[in-house]
N, C-alpha and C positions, 0 to 999 in steps of 0.2 A: 604305443609308438616312444616309448624312454628311452627305449636304447636297440635302436635298429642296428642292424647283424654288422657283426664286426669283419667279417670277411666275404670277401663277394669273387665273385669269377670276374670275367672279364669289367664288369661293371659294380663298383664298389657303392653299396646302397647308403643314401644316407636320407632321414627323413629330414624335410623342413623344406619349408619353402624356400629356396631358390637361391642364387646365384651367386659370384662371385665378383668384389668389386673392393678397392683399395681401401675405401673409407670403411667404419665398422659398419658392415651393412646388412641388409635385412636377410633374415631367414628364420621361418618358424620350422626351423629342423634340425639336424645334426649330421655331420659331414665325416666319415670314417676313411679308410683305407684298409687294403689286406694285410699292412704291414702295422699297423695303426699310428703308421707317421704322422696323419692329418689330424688337426684339429680344428675346431671349429671359432673363430675370432669374434667378437660382441655380435651381435644379430643387431641385424634395423631393418624396421620394417612400416611402411606408409599403407594404411585401410581408410580411404574414403566410402563417404556412403550418402547418397543425396534422390533421394524420389525412385528408394526402390532398386539402386545399383549401387553394388557394393566393387569400388576399385583397388585392388590389392596388388602392391609395387613390390618385390622385395630382390634380396641378393643376399649374399656370402662372401666373407672371406674367410678363406682357409689358410692355414700355412703346412707347408710340408711337398712332398716330394711323392708326386704318385702319377700314374700314368693314365689310369681310368676311376673316373667318377661318375656316383650317379646318387639319387634319392626320388621317393615316393612320398605322395605327402594329402592330409583328404582336404576335400574340398566342398564348400555349404551347397553347391549348386554345378550345375555343365554351364564352363564358359561360354561366352556369345564373343569373345576376342581375348585372346592373348598375342600376345608383342612387345616390341622392345619398350623398357621403362626409361624416363628422360635420363636424360647423359650427366645431369645435375643436381638432379630433384632431390634426391637424399643427402649429397651435402650442404645443397642450400638448407635443406630442415637442421642440420645439423646447427650449419652456422647461424639460422633465427633460433634456437634455444641454447645457445651457446656461444655468446657474442662476444665479440674482442672489443675490448676498451675502445672509449671513442678517440627389314622385310620379312616378316618372315613367310615363308614356304612348305610345302610339305617336306615333312622328315624324309620317311621311308626309312630310318636307321634301325627302327626295332620288328621283332620278327613276332609277328602277330598270328602266325598261320592257324597256332594249334592253341591260341591262349583262350582260356575257358570266359575270364571279364571281358564286355562288349567294349570296345577301341571305337570312342566317339570322335575325337579329334588327334592331329598327329602334326607338328608346325615346327619350325627350325626358329629359333631366337639367338642370331648368332653362333656360337661354338655351343648350343644345346640344342639338342632334339627329344620336343615333348610329346608324350601322349597322355591324352584323358581318359581315362578307363569309368566306367560303369560295371558293378558284381557285387556279389555278397562278398562274406571276407575273406572267406575261402577260395572263391573266384580268382579275387585278386593275388591270391595269394599263389594259387596256380598259376597265373599269368607273369608272374614274377619268376618265378620256378623257370619258366619255359624258356624267360629273355634272361635267362643271365644273372638276375636278382637273386642270393644267398640270405635267405632267412631263418635265422635261430626261432629257438621255439617262443621264445619271447618278444620280440618280432613279429612273430604270425598272431601271438594274442594280443597285442595291440593293434595288428591290423585288423580283427575281426572285429575287438570292441569300439573301437572308430566306425564300422561298417555298422554299425547298430545305430548311430546316428544320420550320416549319409553314406550313399552307394558311388558318389564318384569319388573320384583319387586322381592326382597327378602324377606320373613319373617321369624323370628325365634323365637325360644322358650325358654329362659334359662331354663332348668330342673332344679330345686331345690336341688330334693331328688338325683339326680344323681351328682349334687356338692358337697351336703356333705357327699357321697361315697366317691368322689373322694378327699374330704379333703379339698376343699375349701372354701373361706372365703367369707363373704360379703367385696364386691370391687375387688376380685379376679377372673378371667375369662381365657380364651384362645383366643389368636390373631387367626382370621380368614383370610386364605389367599384366594382369589378368582381368577381367571385365566379369560379374556376374549376375543376375538378376538375386537378390536376397531381401527378405521381411524385416532384417535387423542385419547389422554391424555384427560380424562374427570374425575372432583371431581365433586359428590354433596354437596355443603357448605352451600344451606338453609336452608337444614334441621337440620341444628346445629341452629336455630333461634328459642327458644321457650319462650314461654310467659312473654316476656317482662324481661327476665332473662339475662344479660352480657354474650357474646359469646366469648370462648374463645379456643381456637386449636392451635393447630400445625400441619403443614403439611409439608413432608418432599416428594420431587419429584425427582425421578432417570430417567433421560433421555439423548439420545444419545447426546446431544448439550447442551452447557449452554443456562439456561432460563435467559429471563428478559423482564422488566416491559413497555418499548417501542421498537417501531421498530429501531427508532434512535440509542437507545442504543445497540441492538442487531447488525444492521450496523457497527459500529463503535467497538463493542466490549468493550463498556464499561462496567466493573461491577455493576450490579444490587443492591448490597448491600446497603439497609439503605433505598431504595428507597420505595416508595409506590404505590400498583399497581392500577393505576385509576380508580377511580369511586369506590373504595372500601376504606372507611374509616378506619384506624384500621388494615390494611392487608399489611403486609410488610415481603418485601424481608430480613433477617436478617445474612445467611450466604450462601455464595456458593462454591463450590472447587471440584477439579476432583477427582475420585476415586483415593484413596492410596492402597499402598498393606494392610497394617494393617486392613483397614476398608475392603476390597473386601475380606481377608481372614475370618473376623468374621462373615463375611452376605453369603456369598458363603458358610461356614460350619456348618450354623444354618440348624434346621431341616427345610427341603421341600427349601433352599435355592440355588439349582443349576442354578436355573434362572437368577439370578443378573450377570447384563452384566460388564465386567471389566472394560473396557474403558468408564463407565457411567458419569456424571455429577450429584453430590448431591447438590439440592438446598433444603434450610428450609425456611419455612415463616412461621410466626407467624401471627393469628388472634386475637385481642381486639377489641370486637364494640362490638354495641347492637342490640338489635333483628329487631328493625325497619330496620337497615341497610344494615342487610344479606339478601337480595334479589335475590341471583345468584347462577351460577355455574359457575364451571372455566374450562378453557380449554387451551390449546396449538399449538399456530398455528404451521404452518410448518416452520416457521422462527425462531422459540424458544422464540413466542412474548404471553406475558399472554393474554388469552383473557377472558374477564367475557359476560356472558348472562343472561338475567331471565329465571327464574327458569321456567322448562316447558320447554324450548328450544329444541329442538332433540339435542342429544348430539355430534351426528358428526358435527354439524352446529356450536356448541358453540365456538370450536376452530378458528372458521374464522370470528366470531362476530366483527362488529365494535361498538368499542367504540362509546358511545353519541357525536354527532358533534352539536355544538354550532358555528363553524366556518364554511364558505363555505367549500362543499367537495375536492376542490381540495388543500387545505391548510394541511400541515401534521395537525395531531390531539398528541398533545403533553399536559403533562398536567400542569398547569401554574403553576410558583414557582420551576421547576425542571430545573436542569444543560442544561436538552437537548433543553426545552423551550429558555430559554436565548441563549444559542448558535446560538439556530435557530434564532431566533426574532435579534441578531447580524447581524448575516452572511445577511439577507432580508436588515435590515436598511443599508448596506454597499452595497449591492447590489443596492438597490433603489438609494441610495445618486450617486454612481457610474455613475449611468443611467442617473441620471441628470445633473452632470457634463459634460457628453458626448456630451450631448443635449445641453448643455449650450453654452460649445465651440462649436458645430455647427452651431450657430444662430451666434457669432462673427464675426467681418468682421476680414480679415485676416490683414489689414494692414490699413494706412491712404490711401485713393484716392486724387489724386491731381484735381483741377477742370478743369472742363472740360473733364476729362479723359472720 
């Protein structure tokens, strides 16, 4: 899903999680038009996990003139609900992390009569017609073709690979006529909130990588405990702010704090925001990378550590994935050059030096021996 179709019939296929909005808004995916005039602006996503439930709110901004837009993205589970996201939640999170100085209904818009994949849900969120599918990669490809999504070979290959991890996909079509009737302009849209039961927090990120374009995204996480980039940092409670996610150039933790009263009030009182946990931790990550380097999806381990795994890995396994090991498995896997690595190296050297000294002392004679003794 790194480069979804460049051409579409009535519907342009864009891979990513959802919609448009005037602020850098969320989308784990790309947006394309038949004439190539549409380009994805900086993506923004909110992902929250609490008691086995993941809330995924996403939208995207786009630039250009296009009459038909659409996209299809992988999901870790069948949603229990798809609805409008908060009217100001993404903007409020942006303000929190960049402080200034002191109804849905049945859509029926997609023809699934001859579809190979199973249609699980169809809903309408403002100007979006959304269909949730279940099927093998080939079945989803056939459904897309039968419903006017034009797929090239690379797009099909990415669908096949993602389907190895999860058979659930969401296809969305942007209804431009309905958007105009609502007074929405190019670049405007509705955030979508997806609620799903998941074992761990999971975010598809590889779908942001498109056609050698720079990959720029803002990712907000709400979790029960602080998130960290390493096991040592999580163990000692070290702040991850300013550290890079191992194995992901340009993917950095920029901000972290526990939910404060003002932020909680603003998020929980927004549209469909009653689910926001009061004692959550907010972590803000920025991704500024290149398309060839974003080949992974993200999970959070049970110890609160960010894990990356190749896209197509089963979502419930990403959170427990280990980083690539270049050292023996019994050694701690820490990114070179980080404070954790330096501390661990110093401690290891001190331990080795102390052990060597004790062995040396044990081999020395205790005192001079008298002749003939």
